[in-house]
N, C-alpha and C positions, 0 to 999 in steps of 0.2 A: 560137201559132196552129197549127191542124191543117193538115197537108199533104194535098192531094187524094188521094194514094196511101196515106194512113194513117200516114205518118211524122210525128213531131213536129218542127216547125221550131224551131231554136234562137232564143231571144229575145236578139238582139244588144245590146239596150239595158238588159238586166236589171242589169248591174253599174253602169250610170249611175244608174238609178232607185233602187237599193238594195233592202233587204228590207222596209222599212216602207211603209205606205200612209197617204195622207191621206184621211180620210173627211169628205165635205163634205155638210152638211145644206143643202139648197137650198129657198128659198121666199121669198115676199114678207114684208112686215113683219107681225109678230104671229101667224105661223102655228105657232110653237112650236119654232123652231130651237134656242134655248138650252135649253128643256125637254128635248128629245131628246138634245142634246149632253151635258147633265148626267146624264141617265139612262144613256146608253152609257158615260160615264166611270165612273160609280158601279159599274155591273155588271161592266165589264171589270176594274176594280180588285178587286172581290170574287172574280173568277175568276183573279186573279194575273197578268193581262195588261193592265197599265195603259195607257191612252190619254191623251196629253197634249193640252190645248187650245192651239190657235194663236190668240192674241188678235188681234182686229182693232184697227185704229187709227181713231179718230173725233174729230171736232171738236164733237160734241154734248155737252151736259152730262149727267153721270150721273143716272139716275133714283133710284138707291139705291146703297148701299155694295156690293151684290151685283154691280153692273155692272163693278166693277174686276176681277172674275175673267174677264170676257169681252172687255174693251176696254182699250186704252191711250188716254188722253184727251190731246189736244194742241190748241194754238191753231191757227186756220185758217192763219196765216202759216207755221207749222212744217209743217203738212200739205202746203201748196202747195210748199214747198221740197223736202220728201221726194218728192213726186210728180215734180217737175222733175228730181230726181236719180235717178229710176228705182227708187226703193225699193219700190214696190208691184207685186205680181203682178197686182193688179186694184184699181180704185177706182171709186167711184160717189158720187152725190149723192142725198140724200133729205131733203125738207123743209128745204132750204137748209143742210144739214150734210154734211160729207164723211165717207166711210168707205173704208177700204182695208186690204189684207192684205199684210203684208211678206213678200217672197219669202225674205229672209234668215231671218226668224223661222220660216217654214215649214221651211226646210232644217235649221235648228238643232233643231227638235222631231223631225223625221224621222231625224236622225242616230242617235238612240238609242231611239226608240219610234214607235208609230203616232201619228198626229195627227188632230185633229178641228177642223173649221172650219165656221162658219155663213156662208152667202152668199146674196145675191139671185140670181135667174136670170141677170141680166146679169153679175154677178161670177163666177158659175160658168162662164159661156161664156168669159170671159177666162182663167180658171184652166185650163180644158180645153186650152188651147193648150200647156200645160206637160206634157201627158200623156207625152211622150217622155223627160222629165226626172224625173218624179215618178209613183209609183203612185197613181192617183186612184180613189176609189170615191164615187159620187154617190148621195145619198138625197133624192129630191124629196118635199117636204112640201106638203100642201094642207090647208086648214081650211074648215069650214063657216061660214056667216055668223054663227051664234050664238057660236062660239068666237072668231072675229075681233072681233066687237063686244065681247065680254067682255074679251079681252086688250087691245084698244085703249082701252076705258073705264078699265081698271086703270092704263094709262099716262097717263090724262088727256087722251086724244085725242078730240075731238068727231068723230063718225062720220056720214057720209052714206051712203045706200044705194049710190050710185055708187062711193064710195070703197071700200066693203067688196067690191063686185063686182069691182073692179079688182085686189084683193089675192088673190083666190081662184085 
């Protein structure tokens, strides 16, 4: 941070946070968090600065084999035990399924590379509390109604106008 007299204040927590950052794509369901995560990972790899994905943990069923690159799938009982044991930096529920981000997994990724994570706004607010321990970069995503409808339809979700307006 800048000092009022023009001097640069030392960042006393820099050593705690380390040199790598966690880039968090934030948005509601179907706004494109995975799309943008994949794009950033591909481009950073092409530039010789790879970014690793931090997989979220969920109780939902995989929609396709591609979901395994973004999620660890566990039964509800296991998720509940993990949550009770403080394994998650954040957790949330959507459509009766649990989602969470492992703090241990975040720290393992950041030990040797930048990381990327996709979260809902509620999840991002919870992870923001870790800002003194982890270098955080937030990218907030929004999507128009047409894109939301297309993405939700592709997932087989029946969409009402109310539902779409809540996701934007």
